[in-house]
C-alpha positions, 0 to 999 in steps of 0.5 A: 270871274264874269257874269257868264261864270256866275250863271254857270257856277249856279248863282242862286238868287236870294229868296223871298224872305228878307231874313235870307239876305246875307249879312250886310250893313242894311237896316231892318227896314231896308232888308224888308224892302228887298224881301218885298221885291221877291226873287230875281227871275231867270229872265232878269238874271239872263238880261242883267249886265253883271259885268257893269254891275260888278264894275259899279260896285268896285269902282 
């Protein structure tokens, strides 16, 4: 799956509430920081290099 597939499959960004974040190994403070960032805008999704991001996470 590549970045185009994610967008075509209806990838939905995380909401503003830090409690909406998936269950990750983050502290409460880290989750709050993500929540303060707000939702990802459509423009940010469009301009993100998702293939590079996935590569960074998996290598």
